[in-house]
N, C-alpha and C positions, 0 to 999 in steps of 0.2 A: 517528336510529335506523336501524340496518341492516335492510333489508327481508329477511324470511325467504324462502328459496327452496326449502326442503326439500320434496321430493315423496314421501319414503319409498320411493324407487325404487332397486333394486339396480343397480349399474353394469353396463352391458352393452357388448359389443364387436361391431361389425358389420364384416366383412371384405368388401371389394369387390375388383375386379380390380386396381386400382392405388391403392386408398386403404383406410385403416383408420379407423373412427369409434368413439369411446368416448362414451357418454352415461350420465350418472348422475342425470338429472332436474334438476340444477342448472345444468349447462353441457354443451356438447358439444365434444369435441376431435377434430379431423380431421388425420390424418397421411398422407403418401405411403407406399406399400407397394411395395418393401421399403426405401425410402430412409430413412424415419423423419423427414422434414421436416414441421414443423407448418404446415399451410396453412389451417387454420380453427379459430377459437375462437368459438363462438356462446354468447351470454350476455345475459340481461336484455333480450331483444327485439332485440339487435344481431346481425345475421347473421354478422358477422366482425369481431372486434376487431383483426385483423391487416391490414396492407397487402400486397397481392399485385401491385401495379402496377409497382413498381420493377424494371427488367429485370436489375439487378445483385444487389441484396440485398433479399429480401422474405420475409415469413412469419416463422417461428421456426425456428432451426437451431443445431446444434452446429457449430463450425468450429475450425480451427487454422491457424497460420502456421508453416512449417517451411523448412529450408534444408539444403543438402548440407554435410557436415563440412568444416571449414576455411573456410567462408564468413564474410567479415567483415561487421560490422554486426549489426543486430537484425531485419531484415526478409528475408523469403524468398517462398515460394509460398503463396498462399491456398488452403485446402483445406476446402471445405464438406463435412462428413462425411456421405456418403450410404451407407446400409446396402445390403448385397447379399443379406441374408436376414432374414426376419421370423418371430417366434415369439411366441405367447401363453404367458407364463410362469405367470401366476396368473389364474384366472377363477372367482370365486365371488360370493356375495351381498354381500361386504364390500369386495372389491378386484379391480381389474384391473391387471395388470402386463404390459407389452409390451416385447419386446427386438428391436432392430434392430442387426444385427451387420455390420460391414465387416471382412472378413478380408483379410490381406495377400496380394497377388498379386505375386510377383517379376517378372512380365512388365510390371508397372506401375511398376517402379523409375524414379524421376525424375519421375513424375507424381503419385503419392500418397505421403504420409508412411508409412514402414515401421512401422506399428502395427496391431494388431488392436484394434478399438474396438467395445464393446458399449454401445449407447445404450438406456437404460431410461426408461419413462414409467409412472407409477403414478397411478391415479384411485381414490379411496376413496368409499365409500357416502356420499351427501349432502355431500360435501366441495366447497366453493366454490373449486376450483382443482386443480392437479395437481402432482406431483413429478417431477423428472427427475434422473437421475444416469448416469454412464458409467464403465466399466472400461476403462482404457487399458493395453495390454500390448505390450512390446517383447521379443520372444522370441530365443532363442539362434541362430535361423537368419536373423535380420533384419540388414540392413546398418546402418552408422553413419549418424546424422543429427542435426540440431539442431532442437529444439522451441522456438520463439520465443513462441508464444502459443496459448492455447486458452480457449474460452468458450462460453456460450449467448447468442445474440442474438435479440431480438424487434423486428421492425419493425411498429409499431402503425399503425392507421388514421390517416392524416394529417388527415382531416376530423373525426375524433372526439377525438383525444387531443392537447390543446394545453397543459394545465396540468401542469407537472413538479414533483414533490416528492421530496426526499431527506433533509430535516431540517426541524425546526420553523422554523429561520431561513434555509432554503435551498429556497425554492419560488417558482414564478412561472409566468406565461404565457410560452410560448416562441415564438420566430419560426418562420416556415415554412421548409421546406428550400429552396424556390426563392429565398428571401432571401439565401442564401449563394452563389448562382451569378451570375457577371457577366451583365449590368451591375448587377444589384441589390446584389451583394456584391463587396467588394474584398479579395482575399487580402493578408494582412499578412506578418509575418516568416516564417511557415511556413503550410502549407495548412490546418491545423485552425483557425487564427485568422482570422476574416473580419470586416471592418468592413461594417456594414449601411448602405449609402449610399442605397438606394431600395427599402426593403422594401414588401411588399404592404400592410402595416398601418403607417401613419406613426409610431405610438407607439414602434416599434423603431428608428427612424432615428438614426444616430449611435452605436449600441451596437456592441460587439464580441461576437461569438458564438464560443465556443471550448469544445469538449467537456471540455477539461482544467480549466475553471473549476468543474466539478462533480465533481471527483475527491474521494475519501474514503479515509481510512486503514482498513485491514482491520478493526481492532477496532471501528470504528463503522459499517462498511458492512454493515448487517444488513437494511435494507428501503428500497426506493426504487421509483419508478415514475411513472405518469401518471394523471391524472383526466380523464375525459370529462365535460364540463359538461352535455350534453344528449343522452341521459338521464344522470343522475349515476352514473357507473360508474368504479371504480378498477381499475387493472392494476398489480400489485405483484410485484416480485422479492424474495423473502425468503431470506436465507442464514443458517441457524440455527447454523452452526459455521464456524470458520476453519481446521479441522484440515487441509483439503485445499488451502488457498491457500498461496502461496509467499511467502517473504521476511519472515515474522514479523508481529507485531501492528500496527506502524506503517507497513508497506509500503502505498503508496497505489495506487489504481486507479480506473478509470472506473466510472460508475454509469449514469445516464440522461442523454440529451441530445437535441438537435434531430434531427428526421426524422419522427416521434419514435422514439427508440431506447432500449431498456432492456436492460442487459447483466448477466450473471452471469460475472464474470471469475475465472478459476482460475490461469492462468499468463500473465504478460505481462512485457515489459521496461520498462514504464512506471515512471519514477522510480528506475531502477536500471541501465538500459542493458544492456550485454553481460554484466554479472554475473548477469543473470537468464535468460540463454539456457541451456536444458537441453541438455547435450551427451551423446549416447549413443554408445558405442563399438560396433563390429561384434560382434554376438552378446551384447551386455550384457543380462542379464535384468532386467526392471523391470515392475512392475505398480502401478497406482494407481487408486483410486476417487475421482472428482470428484463431489461432491454427496452426497446429494440436496439440491437447492434446491427451494423451493416457489413456484409461481406462483399468487398469491392474487387472487381476483376479489371485489369487493364493490360494493354499490349502496345508494342511498337513494331514497325516494319523493319527498321534498320537496327541490327545488333549493336552498332556503335552507340545507339541511344538507349541501351538497356537500362542503365542506372537512372535515366529520366523517369522511369516508372515510379521511383520513390518520390520524386518531386511532384508528380501528378497525384500520387496517393495522398500526399500532404494537402494538396489543394482540394482534393475531394473531401478529405477529413474536415477541413474548415467549412466547406459547403454544408456538410451534414450537421456540424455544430451550429451553424447559422440557421438551419431549418428546425432546430429543436425547440419545443416538442413537435414531433411529427404530427401531421394532420390526417394521415391515412390509416393508422391502426384502428381496427373496428371495435376492439374490446372497450366496453364502458369502464373498465378498470384502469384504462390509460387516459387520463384527462388531457384534453386539447388545450391550446394556448388560452382560449377565452374562458377556460374553467380554472385557470391557475392565478396565483397571486404574486405580489412583489412587495419588497420592503426596502427602505432606504434609511440612511442615517449618517452620522459621523462619529468616529471613535477617537477619543483623546486619551492621553496617558498622563497621570499625575504621580510623579515620584519626587517628593519634596526634597530629597537629598541629591537629586540631579539638577532640578530646575524649579524655580519658584513658579514658573508659568506652566500652564497645561500644554503638553506637547501633542502634535498630530501623530496619530498611530499610523505611520507610513508603512505601507506594505503589509498591514495586518491581515491575518487569515480570519475572516468573519463568516459565520455560517449558521444555518438553522438545522437543528436535529431534534429528535424526540426529547421530551422533558427529562431532565436528570440533573445531577450535580455538575459543578464547574469541571470541565475536562472529561465528562462522561461520554462525549461524542466519540472519543477514540476507541472505546470498547463497545459502542452501540452497533447492533447488527440487524435488528428486526425491522427498523423503519427506513425512512428516506432522509437524505441529507443534501443540503444545498449550500455551496460555498463560493466565495469570491475573495478577492484581495482589495483592500482599500487603496485609494490613490495617495499621492504624496501629502495631501492635506487631511487624510483620514476619512474621506467620504467613501461610502460604499452603497451599492445597489445590488440586490439579489432578485432575480426575476424567475418566472416560470416555476413557482413553488406550488406543489400539489396541496390541495386542501387538507388541513389537519392541524393538530396542536403541536407547537414547537417551543423550544427555548432558543435564544440567540446566544451563541458562543463566539469566543475570539481568543486568539493569542497574538502577541506582537513580537516579531523578531527584535532582539536587543533587550527584552525584558522577560523575567521569569514568570511562571505561573499562568493561570487560565482565567479568562473573564467569562462571566455569565450575566446576562441582563436579568434583573430581578423579576421582571414581569413576563408571564407566559404570553405567547403569541398564537392566537387562533386565526389561521389563514382560511378565509371563506372562499368558496368557489367564485370565479368570475371577477376577482378584484385586481387583475393584472394591470388595468389602466387606471386604477385608483390605488396608487402605492401607499402602503402603510409607512408613515414617517415616524421613526422612533426618536428623532431629534439628535441632540448631542449626548453621547454616552461617555462616561469617564471610567477608565480602568486604573485602579490603584494597585500596582503589583506589590507582592509581599515585600515588606521593608520595615525594619525596626530602628535602624540607625545608619550612620554614614559608613561607607565602604572603607575598610582597612586594606583589603587586597582582594583580587579576583583572579580566577584562572579560567580561560576559555571565553567563548562567546555564547550568550543564551539564545540559541537558535534551534534547539531540539536535534542537534546533530553533533557528532564527534569529528566532523571532517576537518576542523581547524587544527586538530592535534597531530602528533607525529605518526604518520602512516609509513611503515617501513617498505623497502624494496622486497619483492617476493623472493622466496627461495628459487634459484635458477632452475631447479628440477620441477617446479610447479608453476608454469607460466601459461597464461592465456595471451597470445600475441596481440589480440585486439587492444588490450589495455596497456601495452608497453608504450612509454612516452606519452601517456595521457594522465597528467597529474590529477585531473578532476575525478578520474575513475580508479585511482590507485587502490582503493579499498576493495575493489571487485576481484582482486587476485586471490587465488586459493592459498590457504594455510598461513595467513599473516599472523595468526595467533601464536604460531610456533616460533616466530621471530623474537618474541619477548625474551625467551630464555637465552637466545643468541646474544641479545643486546645487554641483558642483565644476568650473566651466568652465575654470579656469586652472591649478589645481594639485590634486593628489590629497588624500585625507583625511588629516588629522593629528589624532591623539587624544592628549590630555595627561592622564596619570594624575593624579588628585587634583582636577582641575578639569572635565574633560569628563564627560559623562553618556552612557553607551552607549545609553540609550533615545532620545536625541536626536542624538548626535554620531557614531554608528557605523552607517553605511549597511548595510542588511540583506544585501547581496551585493557582493562585490568583482568587478566586471565590467571588460570592456575599454572603451577610449575610442575613439569613432569619430573619425577624422582625415581622412576623404575618402570618396569613393564606394566602398563595400565595402572600406574600409581601416580597420584598427583597430590600436591600440597597447596594450601592457601598462600596468597601473596599479600604483603602489607606494604603499602606505599606511605611515604612520609612527606608532609608539607612543613618545611621549616620557615619560620618568620620571626621577626623581632618586634617588640613593643617598647617604646620609650617609657611608657607608664601604663598602669592598669587602672581603668576607671572603676571604682568600687560602687558607683551609684546605681548600677543596674547590670543586667545580664547581656552578654554578647550573643550573637546569633550566627550560626554557620548554616548557610543554605547550599544544599547539594542537589543539583538537577541532573538526572540520569537520562541519557537518550536511549538506553537499552539495558535489559537485564535478562539473563537466562539462568534459572536455577541458582540464584546467588543470595548471599547474606552480606549486606554491607554493615560493617561494624566501625564505629568511630570512637577513638580514644584521644584524650587531650593530655599530653605530657606524661602519660603513663602507658607505656607500650604493652604492659601485661594486665591492665586493669580488668578485673573480672567481678561483676559483669562489665561490659563496655559501657561507655557513657551514652551510646546510642546503638541500637540494632534495628535494621529494617525488617528482620525476619526473612524467611525464605520468599523471594519474589521473582516473578518473571518467567516466561517460557517462549520468548520471541525468536530465539536462535539467530539473531542478527549477525553475531560474530561468525558463525559457521556459514551463513548464507550470504556472505559478502555484502551485508548492509551496513550503512554507517549510522543507522538508528533503528529502533523498534518502537516500543511504547515509551511514553514520557512519564517520568517519576520525579516528584519534587519532595525533598525532605528538609524540614526546618529544625535544626538542632540547637537547643538552648545551651549556652556555655556560661556557667557561673564565673563571675570575676575571680573567685578564689581558685579556679582551675588554671588560670593563666599567670604568667610570670613576667616581671619586668625584665626585658632582655630577650633571650632566645626561647622560642616555644616550638613544639612539634605537635602536629595533628597526624595521627596514624589512621589510615584508611585500609581496613582489612576486608578482602573478599574471602569469607570464611568457609564457603561451600566448595568442595574440591573433589567431587566424584569423577569428573570428566575434564578432558582438555578443553571442551567447548563451553564450560560454565564460566560466566564472567559478566562484567558490566562495562558499559561505555558511559563516560561522563559527558554531560553537556556543558556544565558551568558550575563553578564553586565560588562562593563569596563569603568572606567573614565581615560581619557588621559590628561596629562598636555599639554600646548602649545608646538608647535614644537621647537626643539632645534635649535640653530643658525647653519648656514651653515658650520662653522668651525668644528663642531662636526662630519661632514661627509666628511672631506677631504680625508678620506680613500677611498671613492667611486671614487673620481677623480683619485687617484693614481692607483687604480685597473684598471680603464679603460685605463689609460695611458700605463699600462703594458700589455694591450691586453686581459684582462679577460672579457668574455661575460657572 
């Protein structure tokens, strides 16, 4: 049972020379003035939920990472956003809203990111927590730059917060930050992954700690945080909407991890690499509202009920989702419900080689994002996105859409490729109760001819393939005996060489099982100290005959690529040049960061009939870039199609149209 903390006290704000304090009788929030950094959260008898002792990162703060235009890579200069002016925006019996603005000063070019940033904090009457959002603006007099990352970070009290929770099946006691530092911890293939060799508490010995093991897809990243066991107190970051996040619904990002740290991620290059760097030209106008997000605090009296704090946090999260868009933010840049629009329709799928009838796009991901090509939403970072899933009959409704110009995008589990509605959609303010109805939309996925064979499931994930047991020396105990999370263990890429010590993977259509015989990632092979070589996989299949009337089509969908070159050869292992090359693609690091997917790629390879043989054939798939152990690709789905059938096979289509079926 959650302990009531209400005191029927109106929120009040106290301004000091260098601090601002908000107190609503439930908790007290302390910020620097005019910087707007959170240096104190007092709640339930705990003087401060935050850690202020770390000399580098402490308290709670908005920050970003930025770089000069033309900079290679995804990292640049760290910028903890300190305001240079403070203002009380709202102060009444029900609400306090504070503004901390950092204006752009051209004399600081090269030191600060060229943005005007207005950080807002809201405390409501009797509310067990606070809201924060920010308005970022790049104006016409500002220079070009790259925005790599922005977020809100909270460094919680190390003594108090040890139990991390982000899902029903992803919660645990966490190691201490000093366990990650030599000699207690040993850095592995990259700095974030550390083997705990001599932790303060022996129960963690031999485990790998890595913040990326606790990543989460945007669509599921709604509430996470930490629990203090004595007294039982929860600290939760709740994100009620994904509209301001980048990359679409299955883009992955960080949540909570050791230190203890809790994050609200808005822009990052995680699981996408350079494709997620936002590049601004000189004088390019841009404005975006990030948030609000809600920092929720809860407590119980009985220590035996400590874990009920998570159940309560989930209930509060749903309440916040149901209240979106909030009515209380005062900024005109955050449109309220009556200023937003809605759209509805039905998505059907027509694949003539699967079914003559139009199929309902069951469980399709349907969304609005800024105008672009089909699939561009997954690399789009400057605008807003609004997503939903269609029902079993393909019907969908998207509500609370900010005014603006959009394209409608979709993809359907079970089918390859991306859909984009050919008409642009201008969402006017105030049309929420007058839904735009786009009617029935039909997606025709890429298809040239009937399927000869296929490997995997077209769902933008490699989860269905063989994921090995981890090396016993590199275990995260949380994911032991959790099949759905097998891929989150460290170092799985090294198991490929253990399973295929002498030759690369060979898959035989008709006898092999992709769930057992197709390794989840095509990685490099280590051949010496920091030396690696490419790997070449084979797909063997037989043809009773070869149709000479047209070309065959090999469709290869990738769920991830990191600094890789995919080369395809047909029946000629050493063909030079290869029959197909992707060129150097990808930087999503999903293999290293325990993800089962990154960015989606689809390649359609034309195979001339003369390249195939009656009887046994072999397709060679080579990952040709081999600088690092962490370079590689994950497959989503592979299909070989025969040449198109003659038009007489599709006379039914003509008959259906003649009968008036659309």
